[in-house]
N, C-alpha and C positions, 0 to 999 in steps of 0.2 A: 565305539565309545565305551562299551562295557570294559574292555581290557584296560583302557586308560583309568577308569574309575577304580578297578581292582588294583592297578599299580599304585595309585595314590593312597588307597586304603592300606597297602602293605608298607608304604614308606612313612605314613603318619605316626605309627607307634614310636618312632625315634623321638618325636617331640613329646609324646605322652609320657614315656618312661624315662626320659633323660632327667637325671637327678644327681646331685653331688658334684663336688669339684673334681676336675681332672688331676691325676697325680703323676709325679715324675718318679718312676720306679727305677732301680738300678740292679744289675746282676753282675757279679764278679766271682772270681775263684781262680784255682790253679789246676792244671792238667798234668797228670803223671803217667808214665809207663807203669802198668800194674806190677810187673815182675821186678824191674830194677828200681822203681820209685824215682827214676830220673825225670825231671821236668821235660815236657814236650813242647817245642816251639813250632809255630806254623799250623797248629790245629785249627780247623774251621769251626767256628761257633755260629750257628745260623738259625734264625727264626723265620720259617717260610711264610707264615701268615703276615709278617711284617715286611719281609724281604730285607731284613736287617741282620748284619752279622759283623764279625771281627775275626782276627787271628790271635792266637796265643803268642806271647812275647818269648824272648830267650829263656826267661825263668819260668815259663809255663803259665804265667798270669794272664788273665783276660778281664775285660770289663765292658759292659754295654750300659748306656745311660738313656734317659728319656723314653722309658718303656711305659706303655699304658697299663691301666688296670685290666685284669682279665686272666683267663687260663690259656696258656700257650704251650705248644710242643717245640722243644729246642733240640737241635741236632748237633752232636759233637762228632766230627769225622776227620780222619787222617789216613793217608795212604798206607795200607798194610795193617791197619788196626780195625777192630770191630767198631762199627758206629754205635754210639750211645744216644738214646733218645729219652729225654726227660720231659715230663709235663709239669709245669709250675703254675701256681695261681699267685699273681702279683696284685697287691692291693696296698698302696701307700707304704711300700717297704723297700729296704735294701737287702737283697738276697745274696748270700754267699754259697756257692756250689762248687765243690772240688770234684774232679772227675778222674777216674783211673781207666785208662784204655788198655785193651788186651791185644797183643800182636796176633793176627790171625788172617786167613784169606777166605773164609767160607761162610761165616755166620752173619755178615753185615746185613742189616735191613735199613730202609730209608723212610723218611716222612713222605707220604704221598698226599697230593692235593686234589686228585681227581675223584675221590670217593665221597664227596659232600663235606666232610669234616677233615681238616688237616690232622693226620694221625699216622702212627707207625703202620707198616704193612700188615703186621700180625694182628692188628686190631680191627681189620676190615673183614666183613663176612663175604664180600665179593673179591674175586681173585684179581689183584692188581700186580702185574709184573713191572719191575723197574730195571731199566738199562742205565746205570749210573755213569757219571762223567768219566771216571777212570777206566771203565770198560769201553765206553764210546771212543776214548782216545786210542785204545788198542785196535779198534776196528777200522782198518784202512781200506776203503772201497770208493769207487767213483761217485756213488750216490747214497743218500740216506736210506733208500729202500732196502739195499742189501744188508745194511747194519741191523735193520729191524728183524731180519730172519734169524738172528742169533738168539732170539727169545723163543723157547719152545712153544709151538702152537701158532706161530706167526710165519706165514710164507709170503710169496711174492709172484703176482702175475706180471710178466715183464716182456717188453719188446726191445730188449737190449738194456745196457746199463742206465740209460737216461730215462726211458718211459716205463714206469712200473707203478703198480698199485698193490697195497698190502691185502693179505687174506688172513682172517682170524678164525680158526676152527671151522674152516670151510666156507665162510661167508665173506663177501667182498663188495666192492664198488659202492652202491647206494645202501648197503647193509651195514656200513661202517661210518663212524664219524672221526674226522681228523681235526685235532685242536692245535692251534698255534698259540701257545702260552695261555690256554684256556678259552680262546676264541674259535668258534666253529668255522672251519674253512669251507668256502663255497666257491668252487671253480669248475663247474660242469663235470662233476665226477660220476656221470652216468655211464661212462664207457671205459674200457680197459686202455684205450688210447689216450685218455685224459688223466694224467697223474695229478696228485695233490701237489700244490705249488708251495714249497717251503724249503728254506736253505738248511743244509746239514751243518752249518757253522753257528757259533754263538749259542750252543745248547748246553744246559747244565745236566739234564737227564731226560729220559723218555719214560712215560708211564703208559702202560697198556692194560685196559680193562678187557678181560676175556669173557665174553658173554653179554647178555642183554644189559643195556645201560640206559634204556628209555626213561627210567624213573628220573635220572638226573639230566639227560640230554635230549629227550624227545624222539621224534621220528628219525629213522635211519640208524639209530644206535642198537639195532637188533643183534648184530654180531659182536659189537664191542666198540671201544674208543681208544684212540691213540693220541696222547697229549704230549706235544713237544714243549718242554718247560725251558724257558729262556735262562741264559746264564745269570748267575748271581751278580748283584752290584759289587763294586770293589769293597774290601774291608773298611771300616770306619776311618775317616780322615786319611785317605791314601789315594794315589793314582796308580793304576796298573795298565800295562800295554802288553800286547802279544802279537806275534806274527807266525804264520805257519804256511807251509807249502808241502804238497805231496804230489808224487809222480806215479803214473800207472802205465806199465808197458803194454798192457792189452789194448789200450785205447791211445797210447802215445799221448796221454793228456795230463793236465795239471788241475789241481784244486788249490786255490790260494785264499788266504784270509788275513786281515789285519784288524785289530781292535784296540780300542783305548776306552777306559772307564775310570771314573773318579767319584769319591764320596767325601762330603764335608760333614759337619756336625749333624745336619738334618736333610741334606740334599744328596741326590745321586744322579749321575748322567752316564750314558754309554753310547759308543759309536762303533760300528763294525761294517767293513766292506768285504765282499767276497767275489770270487770269479772262478768259473769252471770252463775249461776248454778241452774238448775230447774229440779225437778222430773216430772213424768207424772202427768197431772192435774186431779183434781177430778170434776165430774159433780154434778148436783143438787141432784142426788140420793146418792152421797157419793162414787160412783164407780170410780176407776182409768180408764182413757182413755189410753190404751196401747201405748207405744212408742211415746208419745208427749213430751218427755223430750228434753231439749236442754241445751247446754253449750257453752260458748263463752268467749274468752279473746281478749283484744284489747289494742292498744297503739296509742296515738296521740302526734305528735310533731309539734311545730311551731316556726319559727324564722323570724324576720323581722327588717328592718331599715326604719325609716320614716324621711325624710329630707324635707327642704322647696322646693326642686325641684322634689320630688317624693316619692313613697313608694314601697318597694321591699320585698316580702314575700315568704317563702317556707314552705309548710306543708307536713306532712307525716301521713298517716293513715294506720294502720294494724289491721285486724280483722280476727279471726280464729273461726268461729262458727261450731258447730255440731248439726244438727237437726235430731231428730228421725222421721222416716217415718211410719205412721200408715197405713198398708195395710194388705191384706189377708195373705201374707207371714209372716209378722212380728208378727202379733197378737198372734199366738200360741207359739212363741219363747221367747218373752221378759217376764221378771218378772215384773209384774205391780207395779208401784209406785217407781221404782228405778230411779237413776239419770245418771249413766254411760251409754254412748252410746256404744253398743256392736254389736247389730243386726240392720240391715236396717237403715242406717242413711246417711245423706249428710255430707261429710267432706269437708269443704270449706275454702279457703284462699283468702284474699283480700289484696293487697298492692295498695296504691294510693299515689303518690307523685305529688304535684302541685306547680306551681310558678305563683303568682299573683302580677302584677306590674302596677303601674300608674305613669306617668311622667307629670309634669306641666311645659310646655314650652311656655313662653309668655302667651297668653290668651287661648292656646289650652291645652287639656288634652288627653293623649294617654294611653290607657289601653292595656297591653300585657300580655296574660295568656297562660299557657300550662300545661298539665297534662299527666301523664302516669299511666295506671292501669293494674295490673296483677291479673287475677282472675282464680283460679284453682278450678274446680268442680269435686269432686269424689263422686260417689254413692257406698257405701259399703253394701253388702247384708249379707248373713250368713257366718260367718268365718269358719264354718264347711263344707261348700260346696266346690266344685272344683273351682268355680269362686267367690271369695269374692269381689273383685273390679269390679263392673259391668259397671261403666262409669268413664272415666278419660279424662277430657278436660282442655285445657288452653285457656283463652281469653285474648289477649293483645290489649290494646286500647291506642292510642295516640290522644289527643284532643288539639286543639289550637283555640284561638280567639283573636281578636284585635278590639278595638273601638277607633275611633277618635272623641272627643267631640269638636265641634267648639265653638268659643267664644260666651258666652251667652249674648243676648241682654236683654233689660229690661223685656220682656215677652216672649222670644222665645229661645228654645234650639234645637239643631240639632246634630245628630251623624250619622256616617257611620261606618260599621263594617264588618268583615269577621269571619267565623267560619269553622272549618274543623275537620276531623277525619280519622285516619287510623287504621283499626282493622283487626286482624287475629284470627281465631279459629283453633285450632289443637287438633285432637284426638290422644290419646296414646293407648297402648296395653290393651284395655278392650273390652269385647265381644259386648257391646252395644254402639251405636253412636246416641246420641239424635239429633244432627245436624252435617252436614258434615264439613270437612276442607274448609275454605272459607276466602276470603279477601274482605273487604268493605272499600271504600274510599268515604268520603263526602267532599263537598266544598260548601260554601254559601257566599253570599254578601247581605247586608241589610242596610236600612237607616230608621231613625225614626225622626219625627219632632213633637215638642210639643210647642204650643203657646197659649197665653191667650188673649182673646178679651173681655174686660170689665169683666163680671162675668162668661164668658164661657171659658172653657179650651178645646182646640182641640188637638188630638193626631192622627197622620197619619204615616203609615209605609208601606214599600214594601220590599220584600225579594225574592231572587232567590236561589233555592237549586238544587244541582246535586249529585247523588249517583251512584257509579259504584260497582256492586256486581259480584264477580267471584268465582264460585265453580268449581275447576278442576275435570275432570272426575274421579269418584270413586264410590264405591258401596254405594247405598242409604241405609239408616238405620233408625231404630227407637229404642225404648227400652221399656221393660216391667218392671213392678214392681214384677217380679217373677224371679226365678233363670234362668240363661242362660243355654241353652242346650249345652253340650260338644260334643255330637255326634248325628247323625241322628237316630231316633227311627226305629226299624225294621218294614218293611212293609209300612213306610210312604215315599211318593214320595218326592224327594229332590226339593226344590223350585229353580226356575231359579233366577240367580243373577240379581237384578235390579240395573241399573247404573244411576247416576245423573251427569249432566254437565250443568252448568248455567253460562252464561256470559251476563248480562243485565245492562242497565243503566236507571236511572230514573231522571227526572227533573221536577220542579214545580215552579210556581210563586204564592206567597201568598201576601195578602194585609190586612190591618186593618185600620179602621177609628173609632174614638170614641170621645166622648165629655163629659165633666162634666159641669153642670150648677148650680152655687151657687145662688139658689133662694134668700137665706138670709144667715146670719151667722150661722143659725141653720139647714137649710134645703138644701140638696144637691140631685140633679138628675144626674144619670150616665147612659150612653148608649154606646154600642160598637157593631160593626159589623166586623167579622173577618173570614178569610178562614184558613183552615189548611189541612195537608195531612199526610199520613203515608204509607211508603213503606212496602210491605209484608216482614215478617221476614223469617229467614232461614228455620224454621220448616214448615211454611205455604207453602214455595216454594218446599221443598225437602223431607219432611217426607215420609218414606216408611217402615212401620213395626208397631209393637205393641208399643203403648204409653199407659201405664197402661194396661187395659184389652181390649182396642179398637185397631183395625188395622186401621191406619190413612194413607191417601195417599195425599201427597202435590200436589200442582198445580204450575208448574214453569211459567205458563202464567198469574198468577194473576196480576190485575192492582192495582195501589196504591189507598188507600182510600182517599177521599177528602171530605171536609165538609165546610159548611158555618153556622156560629152561630150568632144569635142576642141576646144581653143581655140588660136588663133594670134594673136599681137599683135606690132605693130611700133610702136616709139616713137622719134621723132627730136626733138631739141631743140637750139636755139642760144640765144644771149642774146636774140634778137629774135623767135624763132618756135618753135613746136613742132607736131608732127603725131602723132596717135595713131590707129592703125587696129587694130580687133579683129574677128576672124571666129570663128564658132562653128558646130558641128554637134552637136545633142543627139538621141540615139536613146533613146526611152522605150519600155520594154516593159511591157505590161499597163496602159496608161494608162486611168485610171478616168473614165468619162463617163456622162451621163444621156441616155436616149433613150425615146420612147414605144413601148410594146408593143402587143399585140393585145387585151388585156383591158380592158373598159370600166371606167372609174373608179367605185368604189362611192360616192365623194363628189365633189362638184364636177362638172366637165364633161370630156369627152374620154376619153382612155385613161390607164391607169396608166403612169407613167414609171418605168423601171427602170434601175438602175446596171449598166453593162456594162464590158468591158475590151477594148482592142484596142491593138496597137503603134502608135506615132506617132513623128514626127520634127519637130524644130524647127531652123531654121537661119537665119543672117543675120549681121549685124555692125553695127558703128558706126564712124564716122570723126569726128574732131574736129581742127580746125585753129585755131591762134592765131597771129596775126602782129601785130607792132608796127612798122609802116613808118616812123612818126615818134614822137618821144619823148612826144607828147601823144595818140596814137591807138592803140587796140587793136581789131583786127578778129577776130571769132570766127565760126566756122561749124561746125555738126555735123549729122550725118545718121545716123539709126538705122532699121533695118528688121529684120523677123522674118517668116518664113513658117512656118506650122505646119500639119501634115496628119496624119490617120490614114493607115494603110497602104492603106485602100480609097479614098483621095483626098478624103474629107470633111475639112472644116476644123475645127480646134480652136476652142472658144469663147474669147472675150475676147482675141483677137489684135489688138494695136493697129495703127492706121494707120501707114504709114511717115511719118516726120516730119523736116523740115529746119528748123533754127534758125540765124538769122544775127543778128549784132549789131555795132554800132559803139560803142565807148566812148571818149569824149574825156575826158582826165584831166589833172590838174595837181598838182604837188607841194604847192602851197598857199603860205600866208604866215603872218604872226603870228596871224591870226584864223581863216582858213579852212584846214582840214587835208584835203588830197587831194580837192578838189571834182571832180565828174564829171557828164557827161551821157551817158546810154545810150539808144541807139535800137535796137529789136529787131523782128524779123519771124519769125513761125513759120508754116510751111506744112505742113499735114497733107494727105497724098495720099488719093485716094479709096480706100476699102476695098471692093474688088469681089468679095471671096471670103469672105462671111460664113459662120459656122457654121450648124448646122441650125436653131436657134431664133432666129437673127439675121437682119437685113436689111442691105442695102448701106448704106454711109455716104458722103456726098459730101465732097469736098475743101473745105478752108476755109483762110483766112488771118487771122492775128491780128497786129496791130501794137501796139507799146507804146513809151512814152518814160518815162524816169526821170531825175530830177536829184537830186543829193545832195551833202552835204559834211560833213566833220567840223568842229566848232566849238571853238575854244579860249577858254574862258570863265574866265580867271584860273586858279585851281587846279583847276577842273572842266573836263571834256571832254564834248562832246555830239556826236550824229550826227542829221542831219535828212535825210529823203528824201521826195520827192513823186513818185508813180507813177501813170501812166495806162495800164492794161492794156485790151486790146481797144478801142483808142481810137476806131476807126471803127464800133464797136457791131455787129460781125459777128453775123449770125443763123445759128447753126450748132449741130449736135449731134455731139459726138465719138462715135466707134464704141463706146467703153467706158462710155458713160453709161447707167446702168440706168433712167434716166427716159425714155429714148428710146421704149420701148414704150408709155408713157403720153402721148406726143406733146409733151413739154416740151423746150425748147432749153437749151443751156448758158448760162453767165453772160454778161451783156452788159458794157458798159463799166464799169470799176471804177477810180475815183479814190481813191487811198489816200495817207495821210499818216502818217509814222512819226517820232517824236522819242524818242531814247534819251539819257539823261544819266548819266554816271559821276560819282558823288559822292566 
């Protein structure tokens, strides 16, 4: 009851402070090339906070009507030019704003929406990396996970191209939060075999917060946040459509997508369908890796209205993936190289409906959001066995959040907000239970202050979280990646039934303080100190039984993980170069880990594996350099490293190899037929991992070379993009340290020739 009262108290100020008539503001102007002063057509003018935008006309002119009062960040972006971000305060006015864009390939920054206030990247004290749309379009891979690894400090735990989970600065699984257009995804992400369910189609850009983000997102945001931001609505008063298809030789598979969207005076709508079909992948030896096939179909819908008093949007996402499971049971059953999932696969269903709304009332802004997710997880084994469906669970999640933005002063912004979640997990009639039936309720309240003092920007925040977790008395369970036994074997003593009954609550107070110091127009220093926490997940609290080949025993008395991280960043940019350095030190208290005990396992082999806790530390950094020595060449290099240890000196699991990426991109503005053609040569070097965790082995260094050619095509009134890519062109035989197929003796993907064609209709 208390949380509902607090929610009501937060919403009530809109009625108290609402005053004055709503105004119809207008924004217009002309966009030029700074060097030639020629008008630029097709430039995107977009206000992320409103999700409203337009394109400049042939004469470079643009205009936006029906804008509310308030302060907004406006983004002007065009392929090959530096993005310009302007902050305007509108109040009963017609504003004229002309923009000069500079042709460049290195200094572009974007407006980010994951840091509390919509703002430019350089205005945030926390490190937010952005993978913009034009770079996403260059990344041709079978799944979204591999695209994320192009961001320094982000790596991937993978079980082939289909099943993967990201790693940020050495933390993964329940230490990260994945957002689908701002909505926290919940789909049993407690295991490396359970990927986040989201399509790689219909994306505008990806934002990655590196480091603690519990202040904004609560429990589990200890390592960071990945926000997949949905594609923009069509420009004002237009209808746009696109179709794309890409082929990958390493899986002999296709990714396909078709979308259409339209915008009228105040309404927008969008529809997109996508499909993935991939066979088992081939390694560097040319051998198929059995049962790594995956197939998926999805649908995305969006509908919204944007008025001068607010914006109201509804989105629906549907995804139906099937992931093959490579294990000792499936290997002798599957026919290698095939595509259809028949033996040992995860049959998953994800529905997500969300409502995202923003009201402009006087000088106040009120954000009201809610979402419902239904996730069905089924693990199917051998259809010829007595038990084909081994796991059958439903996860239902309702999330809500509200933020009240107070009137912006000349250099200060302030907000207060609430977040909450109600979640239920229910098992159905299947022999294995990964996690028990349970109810989880979250509630939090937080505030964030951002102010500028001369060249220094300060950001401070405080948050209180509460979680109630209830597991009614029931039989504890686990599950194995082998067939369920239908009856007790003769001569084997029947095991006593283990019961689980948990009724616990957790609460925590988190804080963050950070600063940005603009030493000059070209040099920026950034520092941040933040605390974070993570509540133990259901598996860690209640597991009792085989999980894979190990007998795992949960600990219902585990304490929450807590951490304090310090970050330091340095950013320098000029018209022809930029350098970005980031350093971090993360101290984690009561880090949860799994280790074998002295008790013999009642099932399987070996000993019982128990969850324990010990303090740990992670430290490292990233550096990225971009230089354009000639107007046709861009040179890029980045390096990322992380070292993770328990206080006793043991290494943490899933710590990625240190990695160095280098590339040369030759590009040209184009002509009447070809638009921005390019050739890209790249080299990735992964250093030897000589410090594995307890259950891991060392991993050798490896080198991957790639080449990509691509261009935009002007086909009358249509536009197209074509790309031809050869990854691992030398067919390197290697195993990445984070591959979970390593223990089975399988290599990573071999040479992959991919072709992508996208057409805008």
